[in-house]
C-alpha positions as CSV (number, residue, x, y, z in Angstrom):
1,M,97.6,270.5,212.3
2,L,96.4,269.4,208.9
3,L,98.4,270.2,205.9
4,R,96.8,272.6,203.4
5,P,95.9,270.9,200.1
6,T,98.0,272.2,197.2
7,I,96.9,273.1,193.7
8,N,98.5,269.8,192.6
9,D,96.1,267.9,195.0
10,L,93.2,269.6,193.3
11,R,94.5,268.9,189.8
12,T,95.0,265.2,190.6
13,I,91.5,264.9,192.1
14,L,89.8,266.6,189.2
15,Y,91.8,264.5,186.7
16,Y,90.6,261.2,188.1
17,I,87.0,262.6,188.4
18,G,87.3,263.3,184.7
19,R,88.3,259.7,183.9
20,L,85.5,258.3,185.9
21,T,83.0,260.7,184.3
22,I,84.0,259.5,180.9
23,G,83.3,255.9,182.0
24,L,79.8,256.9,183.3
25,G,79.1,258.8,180.1
26,F,79.5,255.6,178.0
27,I,77.0,253.9,180.2
28,F,74.3,256.3,178.9
29,L,74.6,254.4,175.5
30,I,72.8,251.4,177.0
31,P,69.5,253.3,177.6
32,L,70.1,255.2,174.4
33,I,70.2,252.0,172.4
34,T,67.1,250.8,174.3
35,A,65.3,254.0,173.3
36,L,66.2,253.5,169.7
37,I,65.0,249.9,169.7
38,F,61.6,250.9,171.2
39,A,61.3,254.0,169.0
40,E,61.2,256.3,172.0
41,W,62.7,259.2,170.1
42,D,62.4,261.9,172.8
43,M,64.1,259.7,175.3
44,A,66.8,258.9,172.8
45,V,67.6,262.6,172.4
46,N,67.7,262.9,176.3
47,F,70.2,260.1,176.6
48,L,72.3,261.4,173.7
49,L,72.5,264.8,175.4
50,S,73.4,263.2,178.7
51,F,76.1,261.0,177.0
52,S,77.6,264.0,175.2
53,L,77.6,266.2,178.3
54,A,79.3,263.5,180.5
55,V,82.0,262.7,178.0
56,M,82.6,266.4,177.3
57,I,82.9,267.2,181.0
58,G,85.2,264.2,181.5
59,M,87.5,265.1,178.6
60,L,87.6,268.7,179.6
61,L,88.7,267.8,183.2
62,Q,91.3,265.4,181.8
63,Q,92.7,267.9,179.4
64,S,92.6,270.8,181.8
65,F,94.2,269.0,184.8
66,T,97.0,266.8,183.4
67,E,98.7,266.4,186.8
68,H,97.8,262.8,187.4
69,L,100.2,261.4,190.0
70,D,99.1,258.3,191.9
71,L,96.4,259.2,194.4
72,N,97.3,259.4,198.1
73,W,94.7,258.4,200.8
74,S,93.0,261.8,201.1
75,Q,92.9,262.3,197.4
76,G,91.5,258.9,196.7
77,L,88.7,259.2,199.2
78,A,87.9,262.7,198.1
79,V,87.6,261.5,194.5
80,T,85.1,258.9,195.5
81,S,82.9,261.3,197.6
82,I,82.9,264.0,195.0
83,Y,82.3,261.6,192.1
84,W,79.2,260.2,193.7
85,L,77.7,263.7,193.7
86,V,78.8,264.2,190.1
87,A,77.2,260.9,189.1
88,M,74.0,262.0,190.9
89,F,73.8,265.3,189.0
90,L,74.6,263.7,185.6
91,G,72.3,260.7,186.2
92,A,69.4,263.0,187.0
93,I,69.5,264.8,183.6
94,P,67.6,262.2,181.5
95,L,65.3,261.6,184.5
96,F,64.3,265.2,184.7
97,L,64.1,265.6,180.9
98,S,61.6,262.6,180.8
99,G,58.8,264.8,182.2
100,H,58.2,262.4,185.1
101,Y,59.6,264.7,187.7
102,L,58.3,267.9,189.2
103,S,61.7,269.4,189.6
104,Y,65.4,268.7,189.0
105,L,65.8,268.2,192.8
106,D,63.3,265.3,192.6
107,A,65.3,263.8,189.7
108,C,68.5,264.2,191.8
109,F,66.8,262.5,194.7
110,D,65.9,259.5,192.5
111,S,69.4,259.5,190.9
112,M,71.1,259.3,194.3
113,S,68.5,256.8,195.5
114,G,69.4,254.6,192.4
115,F,73.2,254.9,192.7
116,A,73.1,254.4,196.5
117,T,70.7,251.3,195.9
118,T,68.1,252.8,198.2
119,G,64.9,252.6,196.2
120,L,63.0,255.6,197.6
121,A,61.5,257.4,194.6
122,L,59.8,260.7,193.7
123,I,58.9,259.8,190.1
124,V,55.5,260.7,189.0
125,N,53.3,258.4,186.9
126,L,55.8,255.6,187.1
127,D,53.3,253.1,185.6
128,H,53.5,254.9,182.2
129,A,57.3,255.5,182.1
130,A,59.2,254.7,178.9
131,V,61.1,251.5,178.6
132,S,64.4,253.3,178.2
133,L,63.7,255.4,181.3
134,N,63.1,252.3,183.4
135,M,66.2,250.8,181.9
136,W,68.2,253.7,183.1
137,R,66.6,253.7,186.6
138,H,67.5,250.1,187.1
139,L,70.9,250.3,185.5
140,I,72.1,253.0,187.8
141,M,71.0,250.8,190.7
142,F,73.0,247.9,189.2
143,L,76.0,250.1,188.8
144,G,75.7,251.6,192.2
145,G,75.4,248.2,193.9
146,Q,78.8,247.1,192.5
147,G,80.1,250.6,193.0
148,I,80.3,253.3,190.4
149,V,84.0,253.7,191.1
150,V,84.4,250.0,190.4
151,I,83.5,250.8,186.8
152,G,86.6,253.0,186.5
153,L,88.7,250.4,188.3
154,T,87.6,247.7,185.9
155,F,88.0,249.6,182.6
156,L,89.9,252.8,183.1
157,V,92.4,252.8,186.0
158,R,95.5,250.7,186.4
159,G,96.1,248.5,189.5
160,T,97.8,251.2,191.5
161,A,97.7,252.1,195.2
162,G,95.4,255.0,194.2
163,A,92.9,252.6,192.7
164,Y,92.7,250.8,196.1
165,R,92.1,254.1,197.8
166,M,89.2,254.9,195.6
167,Y,87.8,251.4,196.2
168,V,88.0,251.8,199.9
169,G,86.2,255.1,199.5
170,E,83.1,253.2,198.4
171,A,83.0,251.5,201.8
172,R,84.8,248.3,200.7
173,E,88.0,247.6,202.6
174,E,88.2,243.9,201.7
175,K,90.0,242.7,198.6
176,V,88.5,239.5,197.3
177,L,91.7,238.9,195.2
178,P,95.2,240.2,195.9
179,N,94.8,243.0,193.3
180,V,92.0,245.5,193.6
181,I,91.5,245.6,189.8
182,Q,91.1,241.8,189.8
183,T,88.7,242.2,192.7
184,A,86.6,244.7,190.7
185,R,86.5,242.4,187.7
186,F,85.4,239.5,189.9
187,I,82.6,241.6,191.3
188,W,81.4,242.2,187.8
189,L,81.9,238.5,186.8
190,I,79.6,237.1,189.5
191,S,77.1,240.0,189.0
192,F,76.7,239.1,185.3
193,A,76.6,235.4,186.1
194,Y,73.8,236.0,188.6
195,L,72.2,238.4,186.2
196,A,71.8,235.7,183.5
197,I,70.4,233.1,186.0
198,G,68.1,235.5,187.9
199,T,66.8,237.2,184.8
200,L,66.0,233.8,183.2
201,M,64.1,232.6,186.3
202,L,62.0,235.8,186.6
203,T,61.4,235.9,182.9
204,L,60.1,232.3,182.8
205,I,57.8,233.0,185.8
206,G,56.4,236.1,184.3
207,W,55.9,234.5,180.9
208,L,54.3,231.4,182.3
209,E,51.9,233.5,184.3
210,G,50.6,235.3,181.2
211,M,53.0,238.2,180.7
212,P,54.2,238.8,177.0
213,F,57.7,237.5,176.5
214,I,59.5,240.8,175.8
215,R,57.7,242.5,178.7
216,S,58.5,239.6,180.9
217,L,62.2,239.7,179.9
218,L,62.4,243.4,180.6
219,H,60.7,243.1,184.0
220,G,62.9,240.1,184.8
221,T,66.1,242.1,184.0
222,W,65.0,245.1,186.0
223,I,63.7,243.2,189.0
224,F,66.9,241.2,189.1
225,M,69.1,244.4,189.0
226,A,67.3,245.9,191.9
227,A,67.0,242.7,193.9
228,F,70.5,241.5,193.7
229,D,71.9,245.0,194.2
230,T,69.5,245.4,197.2
231,G,68.0,248.5,195.6
232,G,64.2,248.5,195.4
233,F,63.2,250.3,192.1
234,T,60.5,248.5,190.1
235,P,58.8,249.5,186.9
236,H,55.4,249.8,188.7
237,S,54.3,251.9,191.6
238,Q,53.0,248.8,193.5
239,S,56.4,247.3,193.7
240,I,56.4,243.5,193.9
241,L,52.8,243.5,194.9
242,Y,52.0,244.3,191.3
243,Y,52.9,240.7,190.2
244,H,50.6,238.9,192.8
245,S,52.9,235.9,192.3
246,F,54.2,233.7,195.1
247,P,57.0,232.2,192.8
248,Y,58.1,235.7,191.9
249,E,58.3,236.6,195.6
250,L,60.4,233.4,196.4
251,V,62.9,234.2,193.6
252,T,63.3,237.8,194.7
253,I,63.8,236.6,198.3
254,L,66.7,234.4,197.0
255,L,68.1,237.3,195.0
256,M,67.9,239.7,198.0
257,V,69.8,237.2,200.2
258,L,72.5,236.7,197.6
259,G,72.8,240.4,197.2
260,T,73.3,241.0,200.9
261,L,76.2,238.4,201.2
262,N,79.8,239.6,201.2
263,F,81.5,239.3,197.8
264,S,84.4,237.6,199.6
265,L,81.9,235.0,200.7
266,H,80.6,234.6,197.1
267,Y,84.2,234.0,196.0
268,A,84.7,231.3,198.7
269,I,81.4,229.6,197.7
270,W,82.4,229.7,194.0
271,N,85.6,228.0,194.9
272,G,83.8,225.2,196.7
273,R,84.1,226.3,200.3
274,I,80.4,225.9,201.1
275,K,81.2,225.6,204.9
276,E,81.9,229.4,204.9
277,L,78.2,229.9,204.9
278,F,77.9,228.3,208.3
279,K,81.2,229.3,209.9
280,N,81.3,233.0,208.9
281,I,80.4,235.5,211.7
282,E,78.4,237.6,209.2
283,T,76.1,234.9,208.0
284,R,75.6,233.6,211.5
285,T,74.8,237.1,212.8
286,L,72.4,237.7,209.8
287,F,70.6,234.4,210.4
288,L,70.2,235.0,214.1
289,S,69.1,238.6,213.7
290,M,66.5,237.7,211.0
291,S,65.2,234.8,213.0
292,V,64.8,236.8,216.2
293,L,63.3,239.8,214.5
294,F,60.8,237.7,212.5
295,V,59.6,235.8,215.6
296,I,59.0,239.1,217.4
297,M,57.4,240.6,214.3
298,T,55.1,237.6,214.0
299,V,54.0,238.1,217.6
300,G,53.1,241.7,216.7
301,L,51.2,240.9,213.6
302,T,49.3,238.1,215.3
303,Q,48.4,240.4,218.2
304,W,46.9,242.9,215.8
305,R,45.4,240.1,213.7
306,V,46.7,241.8,210.5
307,Y,46.6,238.6,208.4
308,P,44.2,235.7,208.5
309,D,46.7,232.7,208.4
310,W,50.3,231.7,208.7
311,L,50.9,231.7,204.9
312,A,49.8,235.3,204.7
313,V,52.0,236.2,207.7
314,F,55.0,234.6,205.9
315,R,54.2,236.2,202.5
316,K,53.8,239.7,204.0
317,G,55.7,239.7,207.2
318,F,58.8,237.6,206.3
319,Y,59.0,239.2,202.9
320,Q,59.1,242.7,204.3
321,L,61.6,241.7,206.9
322,I,64.0,240.1,204.4
323,S,63.6,243.2,202.2
324,A,64.4,245.4,205.1
325,H,67.3,243.4,206.5
326,S,68.9,243.0,203.1
327,G,68.5,246.7,202.3
328,T,66.4,246.0,199.2
329,G,63.2,247.8,199.8
330,Y,60.8,245.6,197.8
331,M,57.3,245.7,199.1
332,T,54.3,243.4,198.9
333,V,52.1,245.7,201.0
334,Y,51.0,249.3,200.4
335,A,53.1,251.9,202.2
336,P,50.3,253.2,204.5
337,Q,49.8,249.7,205.8
338,F,53.0,249.9,207.9
339,P,51.9,252.7,210.2
340,N,48.1,252.0,210.0
341,E,47.8,248.2,210.2
342,W,51.1,246.6,211.4
343,G,51.2,248.0,215.0
344,V,54.2,249.4,216.9
345,L,55.9,246.1,217.7
346,A,56.1,244.8,214.1
347,L,57.0,248.3,212.8
348,V,59.9,248.6,215.2
349,M,61.2,245.2,214.1
350,V,61.3,246.4,210.5
351,I,63.1,249.6,211.6
352,L,65.7,247.5,213.4
353,A,66.1,245.2,210.4
354,M,66.7,248.2,208.2
355,G,69.1,249.7,210.7
356,F,71.2,246.6,211.1
357,G,71.6,246.0,207.3
358,G,73.4,243.2,205.5
359,S,77.0,242.2,205.0
360,A,80.1,244.3,204.6
361,C,81.6,244.4,201.1
362,S,78.2,243.7,199.6
363,T,75.5,245.8,197.9
364,A,73.6,246.2,201.2
365,G,73.6,249.2,203.5
366,G,73.1,249.8,207.2
367,I,75.4,249.1,210.1
368,K,76.3,245.7,208.7
369,A,76.2,242.2,210.3
370,L,80.0,242.0,210.7
371,R,80.0,245.0,213.0
372,I,77.0,243.8,215.0
373,G,78.7,240.4,215.4
374,L,81.9,242.0,216.6
375,F,80.0,244.2,219.1
376,F,78.4,241.1,220.7
377,K,81.7,239.2,220.6
378,A,83.4,242.1,222.4
379,L,80.5,242.2,224.9
380,I,80.9,238.5,225.7
381,Q,84.6,238.9,225.9
382,D,84.3,241.7,228.5
383,V,81.9,239.6,230.6
384,R,84.4,236.7,230.5
385,R,87.2,239.1,231.6
386,I,85.2,240.3,234.6
387,M,84.4,236.7,235.6
388,A,87.9,235.3,235.0
389,P,90.8,235.3,237.6
390,G,92.9,238.5,237.4
391,S,95.9,236.7,235.9
392,A,93.8,235.1,233.1
393,V,94.4,236.2,229.5
394,I,91.1,236.2,227.5
395,V,91.6,235.8,223.7
396,T,88.5,235.8,221.5
397,K,88.6,234.4,218.0
398,F,86.0,234.7,215.2
399,H,85.8,233.4,211.6
400,H,85.4,235.8,208.7
401,I,86.7,234.0,205.6
402,K,89.6,233.0,207.9
403,D,90.2,232.7,211.6
404,L,90.9,236.0,213.2
405,I,91.6,237.4,216.7
406,L,89.2,240.0,218.1
407,E,91.5,243.0,218.6
408,D,90.6,246.3,220.2
409,R,91.1,248.2,217.0
410,L,88.4,246.1,215.3
411,V,86.0,246.6,218.1
412,R,86.7,250.4,218.2
413,S,86.1,250.6,214.4
414,A,82.9,248.7,214.6
415,M,81.6,250.8,217.5
416,V,82.5,254.1,215.8
417,M,80.5,253.1,212.7
418,L,77.6,251.9,214.8
419,I,77.4,255.2,216.6
420,L,77.7,257.2,213.4
421,Y,74.9,255.3,211.8
422,V,72.7,255.7,214.9
423,L,73.4,259.5,214.9
424,T,72.6,259.7,211.2
425,Y,69.3,257.9,211.8
426,L,68.5,260.3,214.6
427,A,69.3,263.3,212.5
428,G,66.8,262.3,209.8
429,L,64.3,261.6,212.5
430,V,64.6,265.1,213.9
431,V,64.2,266.7,210.5
432,G,61.1,264.5,209.9
433,L,59.6,265.6,213.2
434,Y,60.4,269.2,212.4
435,Y,58.3,269.0,209.3
436,G,55.4,267.6,211.4
437,Y,55.5,263.9,210.6
438,P,54.6,261.3,213.4
439,L,57.5,259.8,215.3
440,D,57.1,256.2,214.0
441,M,56.8,257.3,210.4
442,A,59.7,259.8,210.7
443,A,61.9,257.2,212.3
444,F,61.0,254.6,209.7
445,E,61.7,256.8,206.7
446,S,65.0,258.2,208.2
447,V,66.4,254.7,208.8
448,S,65.3,253.6,205.3
449,A,67.1,256.5,203.7
450,A,70.3,256.3,205.7
451,A,70.6,252.5,205.6
452,N,69.9,252.6,201.8
453,V,66.8,250.4,202.0
454,G,63.8,252.0,200.2
455,L,60.8,250.8,202.3
456,S,58.4,253.7,203.0
457,T,55.5,254.6,205.2
458,G,54.3,257.1,202.6
459,I,56.4,260.1,203.6
460,T,58.6,259.9,200.5
461,D,56.5,261.6,197.9
462,A,57.0,264.3,195.3
463,S,55.0,266.7,197.6
464,M,57.2,266.3,200.7
465,P,59.2,269.4,201.7
466,A,62.3,270.3,199.8
467,G,64.3,270.3,203.0
468,L,63.4,266.7,203.8
469,K,64.3,265.7,200.2
470,I,67.8,267.2,200.6
471,T,68.1,265.6,204.1
472,Y,67.3,262.1,202.6
473,I,69.7,262.7,199.7
474,I,72.5,263.5,202.2
475,Q,71.6,260.5,204.3
476,M,71.7,258.2,201.2
477,W,75.1,259.6,200.1
478,V,76.6,259.4,203.6
479,G,75.1,256.0,204.4
480,R,76.3,254.4,201.1
481,L,79.9,255.7,201.4
482,E,80.0,255.0,205.2
483,F,81.2,258.4,206.3
484,M,85.0,258.2,206.1
485,S,85.3,259.5,202.5
486,I,82.8,262.3,203.3
487,F,84.8,263.3,206.4
488,I,88.0,263.4,204.3
489,L,86.3,265.6,201.8
490,F,85.1,268.1,204.4
491,G,88.5,267.9,206.1
492,L,90.3,268.8,202.9
493,A,87.9,271.7,202.4
494,I,88.5,273.0,205.9
495,A,92.3,272.5,205.6
496,R,92.3,274.5,202.4
497,F,91.7,277.6,204.5
498,T,93.0,276.7,207.9
499,G,95.7,274.1,207.3
500,A,99.5,274.6,207.5
501,K,101.4,275.1,204.3
502,G,103.4,272.1,203.2
503,R,104.1,269.7,200.4
504,S,101.3,267.1,199.9
505,K,102.7,263.5,199.9
């Protein structure tokens, strides 16, 4: 039987939530300064209020709950799952006050979509949004991609065992460096390095194609944030189609691919181990999956004669596939074109690409290439066992940063996560069908939300039912944190009333 959480457990959880909330509060200063620079006085007031409220709540929690022993596993995971909801509600405040949302629920939807790097959006009149509002929308995506708890690990929390438990709660079990604090700082280091390079490239393209320099710089910064963090927000309702630029599309493809790679793989490459790109089971699985899905998609698009030539097929088909597989959600087509022009075969390939997702310990969502690769490795291993003599011992190895042996526990973990994601996809599909949407559109939107992608067939709109908005919020939350910290949170809540009394360790 589960032990009943004590008051000290609750005090410890709330104390660390307070520390993380203060960290988030200071992030509001970035869009606040942006608003002041561009003389957006109403938005400046909105961000000042948000900053004040976040810091006040954080300080109140820290002062009220001074019991701050190191976090155990259940406490650390609970802090993460609760804090993502806290961040959603706080992040939604300046969005709602901007006047671009029909309700606070819609603002919460976009806030969770941003932090979870999904990209589905309910914002109204996006094309006329303030500069500071767009800065905040893309900033929360940049923060969410690295992990909003990583902010606290980098600046606020010492390198304790509890820090690692919060880090794991954000669906990242791998430590790039021996210490989790060093890992968090390395994640920010490479993110800012890529930010400088990616923003420069996009800014130059936009400027050379006729966009004013300041506007080009802002767009370059925002598009990078969402591309590298496999998000999907853009400052215009037409997404990447707005730019009508082949160079822009090529650079964003590169950024999406970089964003979907494991941070451990980035570390290996930065240290000169280029061969990891070709040896790693994740990159091999990603390349094979993208290739197979694109070939089948091309057959579907050709069958329906959607595009006139191969260049158009590449620019539209391949771009959408990379966007789907990386979990980014950038689009160079209009949302209704998916169900109305692409045909069932091509649409199913996009759904599969979204569902599979990118790499573990990256900014991407979905089942993850590592788990897909382990599943097929295990399948091949079982076939070999059946075909081998009874006395034979079958040992399967794979390479993931280092050579590893395929153990039953790894296969079981991969299968559990695969099943949980499929069930989550199906749950959103059922809710979409309940509200009367067609099967293909409901399946597409559900997978997009739960896999944190952001591509849409047009269902995601400010006018969609509130029940579906809440469903997608839950899917984005659960999909981003990969279930375990959510299960721990509900387990603690249930144990509070039904668990056995005892001292929490």
